[in-house]
ROFI-590621 format. One record per residue (C-alpha): x, y, z; residue in one letter. Coordinates in steps of 0.001 Angstrom, whole numbers, always signed. Example, Ala and Ser with C-alpha at 12.3 -4.5 7.8 and 13.67 -1.06 7.14 Angstrom:
2
ATOM      c1      c2      c3 rest
ATOM  +12300   -4500   +7800    A
ATOM  +13670   -1060   +7140    S
This chain:
139
ATOM      c1      c2      c3 rest
ATOM  -51290  +63424  -39967    M
ATOM  -47631  +64379  -38960    T
ATOM  -45925  +66053  -36219    L
ATOM  -42583  +67045  -36269    L
ATOM  -40540  +68172  -33139    T
ATOM  -37339  +70003  -32402    H
ATOM  -35250  +70080  -29248    Y
ATOM  -33366  +73199  -28073    I
ATOM  -32460  +73550  -24118    G
ATOM  -35564  +73225  -22356    S
ATOM  -38011  +73843  -25184    T
ATOM  -39691  +71773  -28127    F
ATOM  -41193  +73149  -31257    Y
ATOM  -43605  +70966  -32493    L
ATOM  -44138  +71516  -36411    S
ATOM  -47441  +69893  -38874    N
ATOM  -46494  +69722  -42062    P
ATOM  -49541  +68292  -43712    S
ATOM  -52717  +69685  -44338    E
ATOM  -54577  +67723  -41770    V
ATOM  -55011  +69061  -38450    D
ATOM  -52598  +66840  -35935    A
ATOM  -54145  +66136  -32387    E
ATOM  -51567  +65180  -30186    W
ATOM  -51044  +64442  -26155    R
ATOM  -48314  +63330  -24044    I
ATOM  -48086  +59818  -22543    Q
ATOM  -45698  +58434  -20137    H
ATOM  -43936  +55052  -20828    I
ATOM  -43318  +53189  -18562    P
ATOM  -39886  +51500  -18310    Y
ATOM  -39815  +47504  -18601    V
ATOM  -36785  +45784  -17345    R
ATOM  -35457  +43424  -19811    P
ATOM  -35324  +39595  -19513    P
ATOM  -32520  +38122  -17620    K
ATOM  -29741  +36953  -19843    R
ATOM  -27714  +33742  -19319    V
ATOM  -24487  +34586  -17410    G
ATOM  -24615  +37924  -16579    T
ATOM  -25962  +39585  -13644    S
ATOM  -28736  +42812  -13731    P
ATOM  -27495  +45712  -12672    P
ATOM  -28349  +46870   -9209    K
ATOM  -31559  +48856   -8505    P
ATOM  -29689  +51840   -7210    S
ATOM  -27516  +51923  -10681    M
ATOM  -31019  +52276  -12789    M
ATOM  -32299  +56114  -13054    P
ATOM  -36021  +56753  -11796    E
ATOM  -38839  +56406  -13857    D
ATOM  -40781  +58969  -12470    D
ATOM  -42749  +60957  -15080    P
ATOM  -43863  +63966  -11780    S
ATOM  -40443  +65316  -12199    V
ATOM  -40477  +66451  -15530    F
ATOM  -43111  +69241  -16197    K
ATOM  -44930  +70048  -19530    F
ATOM  -46545  +73497  -20261    S
ATOM  -49127  +71577  -22310    K
ATOM  -49992  +67874  -22299    V
ATOM  -52380  +67902  -25402    A
ATOM  -53506  +70114  -28292    G
ATOM  -54117  +70265  -32084    V
ATOM  -51710  +71938  -34361    L
ATOM  -53206  +73208  -37449    Q
ATOM  -51518  +72267  -40816    G
ATOM  -49194  +72642  -42395    P
ATOM  -47296  +74971  -40393    S
ATOM  -43915  +76639  -41128    M
ATOM  -40764  +74087  -41323    P
ATOM  -38785  +73615  -37968    L
ATOM  -35296  +74524  -39274    E
ATOM  -36816  +78084  -39345    F
ATOM  -38412  +78341  -36426    A
ATOM  -36367  +80093  -33808    K
ATOM  -35288  +82737  -36558    G
ATOM  -38883  +83505  -37957    R
ATOM  -40316  +83479  -34642    L
ATOM  -37795  +86347  -33478    A
ATOM  -38566  +88248  -36713    E
ATOM  -42552  +87684  -36377    G
ATOM  -44616  +85827  -38705    L
ATOM  -47073  +86973  -41468    P
ATOM  -49795  +84399  -40318    D
ATOM  -49038  +83366  -36402    P
ATOM  -51204  +80411  -36901    T
ATOM  -48586  +78833  -39125    K
ATOM  -45889  +79094  -36352    A
ATOM  -44372  +76006  -34922    P
ATOM  -45833  +75220  -31051    F
ATOM  -43025  +76156  -28729    Q
ATOM  -43723  +73251  -25697    L
ATOM  -41554  +73881  -22297    D
ATOM  -40312  +71194  -20464    V
ATOM  -39331  +71969  -16801    T
ATOM  -37142  +69460  -14634    F
ATOM  -38494  +69706  -10758    K
ATOM  -36683  +66771   -9179    P
ATOM  -37872  +65430   -5636    S
ATOM  -34600  +63529   -4637    D
ATOM  -31185  +63831   -5668    A
ATOM  -31037  +60501   -7926    A
ATOM  -30726  +60290  -11779    Y
ATOM  -34501  +60435  -13322    Y
ATOM  -34837  +58884  -17066    R
ATOM  -38150  +58992  -18515    C
ATOM  -39766  +58024  -22110    R
ATOM  -42943  +60063  -23173    F
ATOM  -44554  +59418  -26386    R
ATOM  -46542  +61993  -28352    F
ATOM  -49521  +59945  -29564    V
ATOM  -50712  +62015  -32827    V
ATOM  -54478  +60770  -33463    T
ATOM  -54268  +59275  -36943    K
ATOM  -50769  +59921  -37622    G
ATOM  -47367  +58358  -36911    Q
ATOM  -46670  +58563  -32760    S
ATOM  -43075  +59024  -31826    F
ATOM  -41190  +58856  -28568    D
ATOM  -38767  +61131  -26369    V
ATOM  -36345  +60436  -23471    V
ATOM  -35669  +63056  -20761    L
ATOM  -33031  +62681  -18330    Y
ATOM  -31837  +64739  -15536    G
ATOM  -29873  +64606  -12037    K
ATOM  -31648  +65941   -8798    G
ATOM  -29594  +67720   -6357    T
ATOM  -29956  +69218   -2595    F
ATOM  -27895  +71690   -3330    N
ATOM  -30031  +75241   -2578    E
ATOM  -30550  +77486   -5402    G
ATOM  -30235  +74375   -7967    A
ATOM  -34115  +74524   -9303    D
ATOM  -33423  +75245  -12837    R
ATOM  -34981  +74469  -16485    V
ATOM  -34183  +70622  -17875    F
ATOM  -31396  +71082  -19798    E
ATOM  -29686  +68427  -22386    K
C-alpha cells in the first residue's frame, strides 16, 4: 500500500496508486535537540523556531483512501473538469496556519500509513501581531 502527496499552496493532495485501500493518520513528531558537539555553542532557544503543532490546523487528520486513485500530476486539472468516477480523485487536505504568538513556527508531521510506507512533511510559518494577518498557510 502506498500513499503519495503533492503540495500546492495551503493544500496537499493525497493519492493511492496501489490496489489496496490506504488507511492513514497524521501524527506530530516532536523536535529533538541534537546532542551537543565539542567546540561549538548550541543555538540560543530564542533563535530556534517554536514546535507547536496546535498552530497548524488540518481539514482532516485521518482517513482511508481507496486505490488506485488518479495520478497526482493531473489532480488539479482533472478536478476542475470533473471526473467520471469521483472516488478515483486524489484526496484534498487543507492546512491553515493560526499562530498564537509573533514567532517562527516549524513542525514535523508524519503521515502514518497502515501496512504501507509512512512519510514526513515539515510545515513552517511566522506569526504576527498585525491585525487582519490571519491567512492560510503559504509556502
